C-alpha positions in Angstrom: 99.9 118.5 96.9 103.5 117.2 96.5 105.1 117.4 93.1 105.4 113.7 91.9 108.6 114.7 90.0 110.2 115.9 93.2 113.0 113.6 94.4 113.1 112.0 97.8 116.8 112.8 98.0 119.9 113.6 95.9 122.9 111.6 94.7 125.9 113.9 94.3 128.8 112.4 92.3 132.4 113.7 92.1 135.1 112.5 89.7 138.3 113.7 88.2 141.3 112.0 86.5 140.2 108.6 85.3 136.7 109.1 86.4 134.8 109.3 83.0 134.6 105.5 82.6 133.4 105.0 86.1 130.8 107.7 85.7 129.6 106.1 82.5 129.3 102.7 84.2 127.5 104.1 87.3 124.9 106.0 85.3 124.4 103.1 82.9 123.3 100.8 85.8 121.0 103.2 87.7 117.4 102.1 87.6 114.9 104.0 85.4 112.6 104.5 88.4 115.3 106.0 90.6 113.4 108.4 93.0 116.5 110.6 93.4 118.0 113.5 91.5 121.6 112.9 90.3 124.1 115.8 90.2 127.6 115.4 88.8 130.8 117.3 88.9 133.7 116.3 86.8 136.9 118.4 86.9 137.2 119.8 83.4 139.1 122.8 81.9 137.3 126.2 82.1 137.5 126.8 78.3 135.7 124.7 75.7 132.6 122.6 75.8 131.9 119.3 77.4 130.4 116.2 75.9 129.9 114.5 79.2 126.1 115.0 79.4 125.8 113.4 75.9 127.9 110.4 77.1 125.9 109.9 80.2 122.6 110.4 78.4 123.4 107.5 76.0 124.8 105.4 78.8 121.6 104.3 80.5 117.9 104.9 81.0 118.2 108.3 82.9 118.2 111.5 80.9 121.3 113.6 81.4 122.1 117.2 80.4 124.1 120.2 81.6 122.5 122.0 84.5 121.0 125.4 83.9 120.8 128.1 86.6 117.4 127.7 88.4 116.8 124.1 87.3 114.4 122.3 89.6 115.6 119.0 91.1 113.7 116.1 89.5 113.8 112.4 90.2 115.6 110.3 87.7 117.4 113.2 86.0 121.1 113.6 85.8 122.4 117.2 85.9 126.1 117.9 85.0 128.0 120.9 86.1 129.0 123.0 83.1 132.7 124.1 82.7 133.8 127.1 84.8 130.7 127.1 87.0 130.1 125.6 90.5 126.9 123.5 90.8 125.2 124.7 93.9 122.2 122.8 95.5 119.4 124.9 96.9 116.3 123.6 98.6 114.4 122.3 95.5 116.6 123.6 92.7 120.2 124.3 91.6 122.2 127.4 90.9 125.3 128.0 88.8 127.9 130.4 90.1 131.3 131.6 89.3 132.3 131.7 92.9 135.9 131.3 94.0 137.7 128.1 92.9 138.2 125.4 95.4 141.3 123.2 95.2 142.0 125.0 91.9 138.7 123.9 90.3 135.5 125.4 89.1 133.3 123.3 89.2 134.6 121.8 92.4 133.3 118.6 94.1 133.5 120.1 97.5 131.1 122.9 96.6 128.5 120.5 95.2 128.8 118.2 98.2 128.7 121.0 100.8 125.7 122.7 99.4 123.8 119.4 99.0 124.6 118.6 102.6 123.3 122.0 103.7 120.1 121.9 101.6 119.2 118.2 101.7 120.9 117.0 104.9 120.4 113.3 105.5 118.7 112.9 102.1 122.1 113.1 100.5 124.3 110.3 99.2 127.8 111.3 97.9 129.7 109.1 95.5 133.4 109.8 95.0 135.0 108.2 91.9 138.6 108.1 90.5 140.6 111.3 90.9 143.9 112.6 92.1 144.5 114.8 95.1 141.6 115.3 97.5 138.8 117.5 96.3 135.6 116.1 97.8 137.1 115.3 101.2 135.8 118.4 102.9 132.4 117.9 101.2 132.3 114.3 102.3 132.8 115.5 105.9 130.0 118.0 105.5 127.6 115.2 104.3 128.6 113.1 107.3 127.9 116.0 109.6 124.4 116.3 108.2 123.7 112.6 108.5 124.1 111.7 104.8 125.9 108.7 103.2 129.2 108.6 101.5 130.3 105.9 99.0 133.7 105.8 97.4 135.1 103.7 94.5 137.1 100.6 95.3 140.7 101.7 95.4 142.1 98.8 93.3 139.5 99.6 90.6 140.0 103.4 90.5 142.6 104.6 88.0 143.6 107.3 90.6 142.7 106.4 94.2 143.7 109.6 95.9 140.2 111.3 95.9 138.3 108.2 97.0 140.8 107.5 99.8 140.7 111.1 101.1 136.9 111.2 101.0 136.7 107.8 102.7 138.7 109.1 105.6 136.7 112.4 105.9 133.3 110.8 105.3 133.7 107.9 107.7 133.6 105.2 105.0 134.7 101.8 106.3 134.8 100.0 103.0 135.2 101.1 99.4 132.7 99.9 96.8 133.1 98.7 93.2 131.2 100.8 90.7 129.2 97.8 89.7 127.8 97.5 93.2 127.0 101.2 93.7 123.6 101.3 92.0 122.3 98.6 94.4 123.8 100.5 97.4 122.1 103.7 96.2 118.7 102.0 95.5 118.8 100.3 98.9 119.5 103.6 100.6 116.7 105.3 98.7 114.3 102.6 99.8 115.3 102.9 103.4 115.0 106.7 103.1 111.4 106.4 101.9 110.4 104.2 104.8 112.3 105.9 107.6 113.9 109.3 106.9 116.9 110.1 109.0 116.6 112.8 111.7 117.6 116.3 110.7 120.9 117.4 112.1 121.7 121.1 112.6 123.7 122.9 109.9 127.1 124.1 111.2 127.8 127.8 110.9 131.0 127.1 108.9 128.9 125.2 106.3 126.6 128.1 105.9 129.5 130.6 105.6 131.3 128.5 103.0 128.2 127.9 101.0 127.5 131.6 101.0 131.0 132.2 99.6 130.5 129.8 96.8 127.2 131.7 96.0 129.2 135.0 96.0 126.9 136.3 98.7 127.9 139.9 99.3 127.4 139.6 103.1 129.8 136.6 103.3 132.3 138.2 101.0 132.4 141.5 102.9 132.4 139.9 106.4 135.7 140.8 108.1 135.5 137.7 110.4 137.1 134.9 108.3 136.7 131.3 109.3 139.9 129.7 110.7 143.2 131.2 112.0 146.0 132.8 110.0 148.1 130.0 108.4 151.2 131.9 107.3 150.8 130.7 103.7 149.8 132.6 100.6 146.9 131.7 98.3 148.2 130.5 95.0 145.2 132.0 93.2 145.3 135.6 94.6 148.4 135.8 96.8 146.2 136.7 99.8 146.8 135.2 103.2 145.3 131.8 103.9 143.3 130.9 107.1 143.6 127.4 108.4 140.4 125.6 109.2 140.3 122.4 111.3 137.4 120.0 111.4 138.3 117.0 113.5 141.3 115.5 111.8 140.7 117.3 108.5 142.8 120.5 107.9 142.2 122.9 105.0 142.7 126.5 104.0 140.6 129.4 102.7 141.6 133.0 101.8 139.7 136.2 102.4 138.0 136.2 99.0 137.0 132.5 99.3 139.6 130.4 97.4 139.8 127.1 99.3 142.6 124.5 99.4 143.1 121.1 100.9 146.6 120.3 102.0 147.4 118.1 99.0 145.9 120.5 96.5 147.8 123.4 98.1 151.1 121.6 98.0 150.5 120.6 94.3 149.7 124.2 93.3 152.8 125.4 95.2 154.8 123.0 93.1 153.3 124.4 90.0 154.0 128.0 91.2 157.6 127.1 92.1 158.2 125.7 88.6 156.7 128.7 87.0 158.9 131.0 89.1 162.0 128.9 88.1 161.1 129.2 84.4 160.8 133.0 84.8 164.1 133.1 86.5 165.7 131.0 83.8 164.3 133.3 81.1 165.6 136.4 82.9 169.1 134.9 83.3 169.3 133.7 79.6 168.2 137.2 78.5 170.8 138.8 80.8 173.6 136.6 79.4 172.6 137.3 75.8 172.4 141.0 76.3 175.7 141.1 78.3 177.5 139.2 75.5 176.1 141.5 72.8 177.2 144.6 74.7 180.6 143.0 75.3 181.1 142.6 71.6 180.1 146.2 70.9 182.3 147.5 73.6 185.3 145.5 72.4 184.7 146.9 68.9 184.8 150.4 70.4 188.3 149.8 71.8 187.3 149.2 75.5 188.7 145.8 76.3 188.4 146.2 80.1 184.7 147.1 79.9 184.2 144.2 77.4 185.8 141.8 79.8 183.5 142.8 82.7 180.5 142.3 80.5 181.7 138.9 79.3 182.2 138.0 83.0 178.7 139.1 83.8 177.4 137.0 80.9 179.3 134.0 82.1 178.0 134.4 85.6 174.4 134.6 84.3 174.9 131.5 82.2 176.2 129.6 85.3 173.2 130.7 87.3 170.9 129.7 84.5 172.4 126.2 84.5 171.8 125.9 88.2 168.1 126.9 87.7 167.8 124.5 84.8 169.0 121.7 87.0 166.5 122.6 89.6 163.7 122.4 87.0 164.9 119.0 86.0 165.1 117.8 89.6 161.5 118.8 90.2 160.4 116.6 87.3 162.7 113.7 88.2 161.4 113.7 91.8 157.9 113.3 90.5 156.6 116.2 92.6 154.0 117.2 89.9 150.8 115.2 90.5 148.8 113.6 87.8 146.3 116.5 87.9 147.0 120.1 88.9 144.9 122.3 86.6 141.6 120.7 86.4 142.3 119.0 83.2 141.7 115.2 83.0 144.0 113.2 80.9 143.1 110.3 78.6 140.8 109.5 75.7 137.7 109.4 77.8 138.6 112.9 79.1 138.9 114.2 75.6 135.5 112.8 74.9 134.1 114.4 78.1 135.5 117.8 77.3 134.4 117.9 73.8 137.9 117.6 72.3 137.4 114.1 71.0 134.7 111.9 69.6 132.3 110.7 72.3 131.6 107.0 72.2 
């Protein structure tokens, strides 16, 4: 006999910078008799707690809490990915893993969407809310491949429209939707699903492989045959070689141990790595100039003027190089190359509330 608590489908929601308010408004308006399970990933820092489940639990009629490894999917319940863990959808339950980061995030939207697509197929509706860069685009494509539905936040309404735009392109979304209209869209979709379930589409081998990587499956991790072709770029997380994966017009990258990057996220992380390298170079040059000047003074006191002059010249050269590097650091900032979000942290008062660093309201 079927479990009456089992959902007829799942709603998977991804959000990042500027997405807490949209998440709150969405959950607040969902009906109390929603026959679907709701799973949420918000990009949050790996350290510290998260008050997001408490915020969503108070927002509306549906109970919300952090997911626990092995939780069964239940209709009308909101499960939130805890910090530093991917939320993976299995057939009738969820798992928490510390698999490789995707787009620099754990939890990552792509992992939630992809595993939901694999396990639930056409019974999946994805919702992409405000966020920078493009985590969620590959997951939206996976849901489209399996016959599910993708809904993205209206671009003019989203504080950051990059994630919704990228997901719309990958997920075949023709029109973005205001958050206020999303509960109706989800309810209508659930009603149609109960009357006439969509046909099951086959699961692509790539989806199975990438899901296994997120689950830290040993067979997938040890398999020498990596998806994609060598890209000629290094992985920002582990410095290993990246393999380029093409799915239609979507291009992305994954390394041997499973770190995954979309083009925008990879470029953003390369900018972060470049600035870090420049600061290291600046520190080395400043230390060299200081040490050379100190040695020049000692050498001069010892009656070796020529050696002291050479050391002073070396110090001056290091200072000139340091100024060049300092100007490069300034130019990176002035050019606005650093995106609004590069480390998984979400800025703003609502983000402080969601991550437990402020007072939830």
